[in-house]
N, C-alpha and C positions, 0 to 999 in steps of 0.2 A: 681434920685430914687424912685421909689409909692411904700414909706407906710401902712401898712393895718394895722387899727386898729382893737386889735383883742376881737374876742365879749367873753361877759364876759360868761359866763354859766350862768344864773338859776335854783332855783331849778322846779324841774317839780312842777306844785296842779295834774293835766290829765298825763294817760296813755295807749293811748290804744294800747291792742295788737289783735294780731289773729294771725291762723295757713298762711305758709311763703307763701303756695301754694296755687291753684283749687283748690278743688278733694280730704282737708283734714279739718279730724272738730277734735281738739285738746277742751278738757275739763285741766285742772289747774289746782293742790291742793293749792284752793288757799293762806291757813294758810303759805306755806313755797313758795310759789311763792312771793313773796313782800321781808318777807324772803332775800331769792336769787338775785331779784332784787336794792335793798338798796348801795344807791353807783356809783351805773351807772349811766353809760354820755349816751347819747342817744338822736337820734336827730330820725325825720318819715325817710320808709324807711332800719331802718335799723335790724340786720337780729341776734338775740341775739343764743348762742349757746346751752348747758346744759351737763359740765361734766358729765355722769354715774351719782352720786353719787346724784347727781341736777334729774336727772331722774331718779333716782331710787322712794325720796324722791316725786317730780313733780306730776307721776303719778301713784306712789304706789300702789288706791284705792283699797275695797273695790272689786272691777270692776278686777281689776287684779290679788287679788288674789283667786279669786272665779275662771280663767285659772291656777293659777299653779297648784288652788289643784285638778284638772284634772288632771295635771303634764307638759301644757301649757303653755309661757312665750307668753307674752299679749304684751308685752317688746316689745320681738327679732322678734316677728312677722311685729312688726310697725317702729321700731323699726327710720329707713332711714325717715319716713317721722314725727322723734316726733322730732328730734334732733335740733332745735332752736324754736322761735316764728318770726315775724316780727315787727317793729316796727311801726300803720299807722295812729297814728291819737299826735301830745303831745300837752297841755295847760303850758308852754306858747307856740309855735310854735320857734323850731328850739334847736340845744343844750342845753338839757338839765338833772339834776343832777335828777332820785329821791334819792326820803325821805324814813325818817317813815311817812310820814303827806299826800305823792303821793298816790292817789289816781287811784288806776291798775286796769285799766277796763279790763274782755277781750269777745273778740265776741270767737267761737266757730267757725266762721268757717268762708272761706274769702268772705272779706264782698265788695257791689260796690262802682268807685269810690267817692260814696256821701259819703261812714260806711258800709252801708244801708247788709249786709245781704240776699242773695241771696236767700235765699230757703224761706227765711221770703216776696216778694214782691211778692201781683199780679196787674197782670198789666189792667190799664181799660182803657175801650176807647171811656167810656163815662164822663167824668166829673158829680160828681155831683154839686148843687147849694153850695156855700161851707160860707151862707150867718147863717145855723147850728150850721160848726167845727168854729172851738178857733183856731186863728194862735197862734206856733208860734214861735220865733226868729230865735234859731239853732235844727239844721236835731239832732240835743242830743238825743233835750227829745223825736221824735223823734221814736228813738236809743231806750231811755228809754224804753219808752211805749210803745215797739213791744213786749220788753221785758217779762216784762206780761205773753204773750202769747196773742199779737196780734198780725194777717197777714199787712202787711203795703201794702194800695192801691201805685200805683201808674198809674201817669194819667203826659201823654211824650206829647207837639207842638213843632214848630219845636223853640220855645221859655221861656218857661219853666217847671221843671219839679214840677210840686206838687204830697209829697209827705203824704197820707191819713191813723193815725190809727182812731176811732174812736171818736172820736168828734173834733179830734184835727186835724190840717194841714200842714205842710211846703212849702211854695211855694221856685226853686229855679233858679236865676235867668242863660238862655243860655246863 
């Protein structure tokens, strides 16, 4: 008989969310997002569904109000793409419980395998001299810097991928 140890569910320090599929952009109202997610247990790859009441809170921004003023419902037009959001990354890894202290990070578009929004990437052919740049140890730092409005330069060869933003770079070995 084989016994498996039940893994303890830890409190999430950070959770990264993104749209459930490519070619969908979602921006959720952060005031309500955390309120809806508190006490949910999630892991990477999970798709979190929203009920009608939650969707109305999350997507009922001023943008939707403008559409309603013209007799159109933005939510009805795009409802199929807005039913869910995907858990892209958690810290710590594994099944985690979202608490009031969990930091919720949103990517409003589907990222590449490293968590970088595809519309932010500029592929470069020639790697600049990195001696004038500062190395960061985590791809999340590159993403945070890019959220300040910078594009991400990506250099790739057979051994590594290098992401460069402003004066910072991150190297990922293949």
